[in-house]
DODRENFI-422826 format. One record per residue (C-alpha): residue number from 1; x, y, z. Coordinates in steps of 0.1 Angstrom, whole numbers, plus 5000, padded with zeros to 4 digits. Layout:
N
PT/NUM/X/Y/Z;
...
***
This chain:
486
PT/1/4888/4775/5026;
PT/2/4881/4793/4993;
PT/3/4845/4805/4987;
PT/4/4836/4803/4950;
PT/5/4802/4820/4952;
PT/6/4816/4854/4961;
PT/7/4814/4867/4926;
PT/8/4785/4848/4910;
PT/9/4787/4866/4877;
PT/10/4814/4855/4853;
PT/11/4827/4864/4819;
PT/12/4814/4849/4787;
PT/13/4823/4853/4751;
PT/14/4856/4855/4732;
PT/15/4872/4877/4758;
PT/16/4864/4853/4787;
PT/17/4896/4834/4792;
PT/18/4902/4828/4829;
PT/19/4934/4840/4847;
PT/20/4955/4819/4870;
PT/21/4968/4825/4905;
PT/22/4999/4805/4913;
PT/23/5022/4795/4941;
PT/24/5050/4820/4941;
PT/25/5076/4795/4953;
PT/26/5067/4764/4932;
PT/27/5048/4778/4903;
PT/28/5019/4754/4910;
PT/29/4986/4767/4897;
PT/30/4963/4773/4927;
PT/31/4932/4783/4909;
PT/32/4917/4795/4876;
PT/33/4892/4823/4880;
PT/34/4871/4843/4856;
PT/35/4871/4880/4849;
PT/36/4839/4898/4852;
PT/37/4822/4903/4818;
PT/38/4820/4940/4808;
PT/39/4783/4937/4801;
PT/40/4777/4926/4837;
PT/41/4793/4956/4852;
PT/42/4763/4980/4852;
PT/43/4742/4955/4872;
PT/44/4770/4952/4897;
PT/45/4773/4989/4900;
PT/46/4735/4994/4904;
PT/47/4736/4968/4932;
PT/48/4764/4987/4950;
PT/49/4745/5020/4946;
PT/50/4713/5005/4960;
PT/51/4734/4991/4989;
PT/52/4748/5025/4995;
PT/53/4714/5041/4999;
PT/54/4705/5018/5028;
PT/55/4741/5016/5042;
PT/56/4745/5053/5046;
PT/57/4712/5054/5065;
PT/58/4724/5027/5089;
PT/59/4736/5041/5122;
PT/60/4773/5047/5122;
PT/61/4777/5026/5154;
PT/62/4762/4996/5135;
PT/63/4785/5002/5105;
PT/64/4814/5003/5130;
PT/65/4803/4970/5146;
PT/66/4806/4953/5112;
PT/67/4841/4965/5108;
PT/68/4850/4955/5143;
PT/69/4835/4920/5137;
PT/70/4857/4918/5106;
PT/71/4888/4924/5128;
PT/72/4877/4895/5151;
PT/73/4872/4872/5121;
PT/74/4905/4881/5106;
PT/75/4923/4872/5139;
PT/76/4903/4839/5141;
PT/77/4914/4830/5106;
PT/78/4949/4842/5109;
PT/79/4967/4809/5103;
PT/80/4948/4801/5071;
PT/81/4951/4837/5058;
PT/82/4988/4838/5064;
PT/83/4994/4805/5046;
PT/84/4974/4817/5017;
PT/85/4993/4850/5014;
PT/86/5026/4831/5015;
PT/87/5015/4808/4988;
PT/88/5001/4834/4965;
PT/89/5027/4861/4966;
PT/90/5057/4845/4984;
PT/91/5058/4866/5016;
PT/92/5077/4848/5044;
PT/93/5053/4831/5068;
PT/94/5063/4853/5098;
PT/95/5057/4884/5077;
PT/96/5023/4871/5065;
PT/97/5013/4865/5101;
PT/98/5024/4901/5109;
PT/99/5003/4914/5080;
PT/100/4972/4897/5093;
PT/101/4978/4913/5127;
PT/102/4984/4947/5112;
PT/103/4953/4945/5090;
PT/104/4931/4934/5120;
PT/105/4945/4963/5141;
PT/106/4934/4988/5113;
PT/107/4899/4973/5112;
PT/108/4897/4975/5150;
PT/109/4909/5011/5151;
PT/110/4882/5023/5128;
PT/111/4856/5001/5144;
PT/112/4864/5016/5178;
PT/113/4872/5052/5168;
PT/114/4853/5058/5136;
PT/115/4821/5071/5152;
PT/116/4840/5095/5173;
PT/117/4861/5108/5144;
PT/118/4829/5114/5124;
PT/119/4813/5136/5150;
PT/120/4803/5170/5136;
PT/121/4827/5199/5142;
PT/122/4813/5232/5155;
PT/123/4827/5264/5139;
PT/124/4827/5297/5158;
PT/125/4803/5322/5143;
PT/126/4788/5355/5154;
PT/127/4752/5344/5151;
PT/128/4734/5311/5149;
PT/129/4753/5279/5144;
PT/130/4777/5264/5119;
PT/131/4789/5228/5118;
PT/132/4809/5206/5094;
PT/133/4793/5172/5092;
PT/134/4810/5142/5075;
PT/135/4788/5125/5050;
PT/136/4796/5096/5026;
PT/137/4799/5101/4988;
PT/138/4787/5069/4973;
PT/139/4802/5039/4956;
PT/140/4840/5038/4955;
PT/141/4864/5017/4934;
PT/142/4895/5004/4951;
PT/143/4925/4992/4930;
PT/144/4949/4974/4952;
PT/145/4983/4957/4946;
PT/146/4996/4922/4955;
PT/147/5024/4930/4979;
PT/148/5002/4935/5010;
PT/149/4970/4918/5000;
PT/150/4951/4924/5033;
PT/151/4967/4955/5047;
PT/152/4963/4975/5015;
PT/153/4926/4966/5013;
PT/154/4916/4974/5049;
PT/155/4934/5008/5051;
PT/156/4910/5018/5022;
PT/157/4879/4998/5031;
PT/158/4877/5001/5069;
PT/159/4873/5039/5072;
PT/160/4850/5041/5042;
PT/161/4827/5014/5054;
PT/162/4824/5031/5087;
PT/163/4818/5064/5069;
PT/164/4789/5049/5049;
PT/165/4804/5045/5014;
PT/166/4802/5012/4996;
PT/167/4831/4995/4978;
PT/168/4840/4976/4947;
PT/169/4875/4961/4952;
PT/170/4897/4953/4922;
PT/171/4925/4933/4936;
PT/172/4957/4921/4919;
PT/173/4952/4887/4902;
PT/174/4983/4874/4919;
PT/175/4964/4873/4952;
PT/176/4929/4865/4939;
PT/177/4922/4838/4965;
PT/178/4932/4862/4993;
PT/179/4908/4887/4977;
PT/180/4880/4862/4979;
PT/181/4887/4855/5015;
PT/182/4887/4893/5023;
PT/183/4852/4896/5007;
PT/184/4841/4866/5028;
PT/185/4853/4882/5060;
PT/186/4832/4913/5054;
PT/187/4802/4892/5044;
PT/188/4805/4870/5075;
PT/189/4810/4901/5097;
PT/190/4775/4913/5086;
PT/191/4781/4936/5057;
PT/192/4749/4935/5035;
PT/193/4751/4924/4999;
PT/194/4767/4951/4977;
PT/195/4784/4970/5006;
PT/196/4818/4954/4999;
PT/197/4822/4935/4966;
PT/198/4853/4918/4953;
PT/199/4854/4921/4916;
PT/200/4879/4905/4892;
PT/201/4879/4935/4869;
PT/202/4900/4939/4837;
PT/203/4921/4970/4836;
PT/204/4903/4979/4803;
PT/205/4870/4982/4823;
PT/206/4883/5007/4849;
PT/207/4870/5036/4828;
PT/208/4836/5020/4824;
PT/209/4833/5018/4862;
PT/210/4846/5054/4868;
PT/211/4822/5068/4842;
PT/212/4792/5053/4860;
PT/213/4772/5081/4878;
PT/214/4770/5060/4910;
PT/215/4808/5059/4914;
PT/216/4822/5089/4932;
PT/217/4858/5081/4937;
PT/218/4888/5057/4932;
PT/219/4917/5048/4954;
PT/220/4948/5032/4939;
PT/221/4979/5018/4953;
PT/222/5005/5009/4926;
PT/223/5031/5023/4903;
PT/224/5034/5060/4893;
PT/225/5024/5050/4858;
PT/226/4992/5033/4869;
PT/227/4984/5062/4892;
PT/228/4988/5087/4863;
PT/229/4965/5067/4841;
PT/230/4938/5063/4867;
PT/231/4940/5099/4878;
PT/232/4936/5110/4842;
PT/233/4904/5089/4839;
PT/234/4891/5101/4872;
PT/235/4898/5137/4863;
PT/236/4880/5134/4830;
PT/237/4849/5121/4848;
PT/238/4853/5145/4878;
PT/239/4857/5117/4903;
PT/240/4878/5121/4935;
PT/241/4909/5100/4938;
PT/242/4936/5091/4964;
PT/243/4969/5077/4951;
PT/244/4996/5059/4969;
PT/245/5023/5052/4943;
PT/246/5059/5042/4942;
PT/247/5087/5051/4965;
PT/248/5125/5053/4965;
PT/249/5129/5061/5002;
PT/250/5161/5075/5015;
PT/251/5177/5061/5047;
PT/252/5200/5088/5059;
PT/253/5228/5080/5084;
PT/254/5241/5111/5103;
PT/255/5265/5096/5128;
PT/256/5279/5064/5142;
PT/257/5269/5062/5178;
PT/258/5260/5026/5172;
PT/259/5267/5017/5136;
PT/260/5260/4980/5140;
PT/261/5225/4988/5153;
PT/262/5220/5012/5124;
PT/263/5231/4985/5098;
PT/264/5207/4960/5114;
PT/265/5179/4986/5110;
PT/266/5190/4992/5074;
PT/267/5188/4955/5067;
PT/268/5153/4953/5081;
PT/269/5142/4984/5063;
PT/270/5154/4971/5029;
PT/271/5146/4934/5032;
PT/272/5111/4935/5047;
PT/273/5087/4916/5023;
PT/274/5118/4907/5003;
PT/275/5122/4944/4995;
PT/276/5087/4945/4978;
PT/277/5074/4975/4997;
PT/278/5067/5011/4986;
PT/279/5081/5024/5019;
PT/280/5111/5000/5020;
PT/281/5144/5019/5025;
PT/282/5160/5018/4990;
PT/283/5187/5045/4990;
PT/284/5212/5045/5018;
PT/285/5229/5079/5022;
PT/286/5260/5076/5044;
PT/287/5288/5101/5053;
PT/288/5321/5095/5038;
PT/289/5339/5086/5071;
PT/290/5313/5058/5078;
PT/291/5305/5046/5044;
PT/292/5331/5018/5040;
PT/293/5321/5002/5074;
PT/294/5284/5006/5065;
PT/295/5288/4989/5031;
PT/296/5308/4961/5046;
PT/297/5283/4955/5073;
PT/298/5253/4956/5050;
PT/299/5269/4932/5025;
PT/300/5278/4908/5053;
PT/301/5241/4908/5065;
PT/302/5227/4905/5030;
PT/303/5251/4876/5022;
PT/304/5239/4856/5053;
PT/305/5203/4855/5041;
PT/306/5191/4820/5034;
PT/307/5168/4816/5003;
PT/308/5141/4789/5004;
PT/309/5105/4780/5009;
PT/310/5087/4811/5024;
PT/311/5065/4788/5044;
PT/312/5095/4775/5063;
PT/313/5102/4797/5093;
PT/314/5140/4792/5088;
PT/315/5139/4809/5054;
PT/316/5152/4845/5055;
PT/317/5151/4853/5018;
PT/318/5118/4845/5000;
PT/319/5109/4846/4963;
PT/320/5097/4877/4945;
PT/321/5060/4876/4935;
PT/322/5068/4863/4900;
PT/323/5096/4854/4877;
PT/324/5088/4886/4857;
PT/325/5093/4907/4888;
PT/326/5127/4890/4894;
PT/327/5137/4895/4857;
PT/328/5128/4932/4858;
PT/329/5148/4938/4889;
PT/330/5178/4920/4875;
PT/331/5176/4941/4844;
PT/332/5179/4972/4865;
PT/333/5209/4957/4883;
PT/334/5226/4947/4850;
PT/335/5221/4982/4836;
PT/336/5239/4996/4866;
PT/337/5267/4971/4863;
PT/338/5272/4978/4826;
PT/339/5274/5015/4833;
PT/340/5300/5012/4860;
PT/341/5283/5005/4893;
PT/342/5300/4982/4918;
PT/343/5281/4951/4928;
PT/344/5294/4946/4963;
PT/345/5274/4914/4969;
PT/346/5246/4895/4951;
PT/347/5236/4907/4917;
PT/348/5222/4873/4904;
PT/349/5200/4844/4913;
PT/350/5207/4822/4943;
PT/351/5205/4784/4944;
PT/352/5171/4774/4958;
PT/353/5161/4740/4972;
PT/354/5135/4721/4952;
PT/355/5107/4725/4944;
PT/356/5114/4762/4944;
PT/357/5116/4782/4912;
PT/358/5151/4797/4910;
PT/359/5139/4822/4884;
PT/360/5116/4838/4911;
PT/361/5145/4847/4934;
PT/362/5171/4875/4934;
PT/363/5201/4875/4956;
PT/364/5202/4902/4983;
PT/365/5223/4928/4965;
PT/366/5243/4959/4975;
PT/367/5252/4984/4948;
PT/368/5276/5014/4951;
PT/369/5290/5040/4927;
PT/370/5255/5044/4911;
PT/371/5253/5075/4890;
PT/372/5224/5095/4874;
PT/373/5226/5078/4839;
PT/374/5218/5044/4855;
PT/375/5182/5032/4859;
PT/376/5189/5023/4895;
PT/377/5195/5060/4903;
PT/378/5160/5072/4894;
PT/379/5138/5041/4893;
PT/380/5122/5023/4921;
PT/381/5140/4990/4929;
PT/382/5112/4967/4940;
PT/383/5130/4938/4956;
PT/384/5161/4929/4976;
PT/385/5186/4955/4961;
PT/386/5201/4984/4981;
PT/387/5220/5013/4967;
PT/388/5245/5030/4990;
PT/389/5256/5066/4983;
PT/390/5287/5083/4999;
PT/391/5282/5119/5008;
PT/392/5304/5146/5022;
PT/393/5280/5160/5048;
PT/394/5245/5167/5060;
PT/395/5236/5193/5033;
PT/396/5247/5169/5005;
PT/397/5227/5141/5021;
PT/398/5195/5162/5021;
PT/399/5200/5173/4986;
PT/400/5205/5138/4974;
PT/401/5175/5125/4993;
PT/402/5154/5152/4976;
PT/403/5166/5145/4940;
PT/404/5142/5116/4936;
PT/405/5109/5121/4918;
PT/406/5093/5101/4946;
PT/407/5084/5113/4981;
PT/408/5067/5086/5001;
PT/409/5087/5078/5032;
PT/410/5122/5084/5046;
PT/411/5143/5074/5076;
PT/412/5169/5094/5095;
PT/413/5193/5077/5120;
PT/414/5212/5098/5146;
PT/415/5220/5098/5183;
PT/416/5212/5135/5183;
PT/417/5174/5139/5182;
PT/418/5174/5176/5175;
PT/419/5197/5171/5146;
PT/420/5177/5143/5132;
PT/421/5145/5163/5135;
PT/422/5160/5193/5117;
PT/423/5170/5170/5088;
PT/424/5136/5153/5088;
PT/425/5119/5186/5083;
PT/426/5139/5193/5052;
PT/427/5131/5159/5035;
PT/428/5105/5161/5007;
PT/429/5083/5131/5017;
PT/430/5050/5124/5032;
PT/431/5065/5105/5062;
PT/432/5098/5105/5080;
PT/433/5107/5081/5107;
PT/434/5136/5088/5130;
PT/435/5157/5059/5144;
PT/436/5133/5033/5131;
PT/437/5127/5020/5096;
PT/438/5096/5036/5080;
PT/439/5066/5016/5090;
PT/440/5028/5018/5093;
PT/441/5002/5017/5121;
PT/442/4965/5024/5122;
PT/443/4966/5057/5141;
PT/444/4994/5073/5120;
PT/445/4987/5089/5085;
PT/446/5002/5072/5055;
PT/447/5008/5089/5021;
PT/448/5033/5108/4999;
PT/449/5041/5138/4978;
PT/450/5055/5143/4943;
PT/451/5052/5112/4921;
PT/452/5044/5091/4952;
PT/453/5008/5104/4950;
PT/454/4985/5124/4971;
PT/455/4959/5120/4998;
PT/456/4963/5102/5031;
PT/457/4952/5069/5045;
PT/458/4951/5056/5081;
PT/459/4946/5077/5112;
PT/460/4918/5103/5115;
PT/461/4930/5118/5082;
PT/462/4921/5085/5064;
PT/463/4885/5089/5074;
PT/464/4881/5120/5053;
PT/465/4896/5110/5019;
PT/466/4862/5102/5005;
PT/467/4839/5122/5028;
PT/468/4817/5151/5020;
PT/469/4828/5176/5046;
PT/470/4795/5194/5044;
PT/471/4788/5228/5061;
PT/472/4755/5232/5078;
PT/473/4748/5268/5087;
PT/474/4718/5278/5108;
PT/475/4707/5315/5112;
PT/476/4676/5332/5125;
PT/477/4652/5340/5097;
PT/478/4657/5377/5102;
PT/479/4694/5374/5090;
PT/480/4684/5361/5056;
PT/481/4681/5396/5042;
PT/482/4718/5403/5048;
PT/483/4728/5391/5013;
PT/484/4748/5363/4998;
PT/485/4782/5359/4982;
PT/486/4797/5332/4961;
***
């Protein structure tokens, strides 16, 4: 399945050691692949720039057909893609299949709607005409993470390819084989050479790319620390950036019309992708009179999860992406335990059937009594660990939700829609979902505030993140003498 000629240039010299991509469950090495040599970057960037000059001149309907064809190919290759995602980063197979479907729907959305979204907008003027037209910027760098190796890529690539930008995609090395397959999909869909290029780029070479005059912007999904670093580089070189960073999303319970249903939703919201999602519910904020029942129900559901091979449909708790990810998460749990938090369930590593790597797993864990001096209070917990907070009422719930430095998503559960909406409007986040765990779909905007980043992806808003929204103003020649201002 893997195409090895996607990136023909490879590293050479003393800094040319290959990197490995491994099976998240067994630790088996799946492939060794080379980084791109620094001295080869300029040729790659020039090729992307040349491709941009012809791609932007290609009719938008033709660009959109390429993106629609990529959606069709992704659906045709669904089984192979899902299995590869599961092997590389440990996502349970049903969730990998869902991700393929979601990514294909995003490609289809922009393929079908992109030309309409990009139509010029007329502005009311007293004389002549004024329009805002949407033009591409040039070559863009995408820096994408491993946790959703298709979805993260297409929500950046699909609108920008329809717009007329060209893309260099630096994917996480954990999912390098999936990255190669993504490149192959766009190539097979008809994207000319240089329009979409997968590049195994070292982090140390990101500034070299952003300094190149052909590169006009960068999109990063990752940690707040990575976002700050890339934004600093982009700012120094005056390049536009869109950042989707970490999250510590609150899940606010307001009442108990159906508490069991709410606990089921809380379990889904926390455990999707084994908790490795920026918009996973991580902080559960529950009124005092419901908290004991909520904690007991959540602990019961977490304790029933079955660890095992993520390719087995019967598995309900998969591995984390790496042993390091599991170690880091358990260090956060241990810090909370040592400082007085209560571990209601979990808190360690489960037994895992062979040939699974026990060190890549973390038990589904519920923490209570977490206080500000603990890392679990302020840091993102990227894995199957939930923190439950007891509050005295609605005002305290809102204040606690807003104490986080993050502001990506949030969830509010209530049988009173007006009350839920009133609370949602007071939450400092880019997205709030009411009576449903925070999710994502092609026609809804996605993004955050505060240290969760800035800019929006998906929906019509996602088409304009790297667009030149250019004013074209037409006046009769006699009006030219009226003067200018600026």
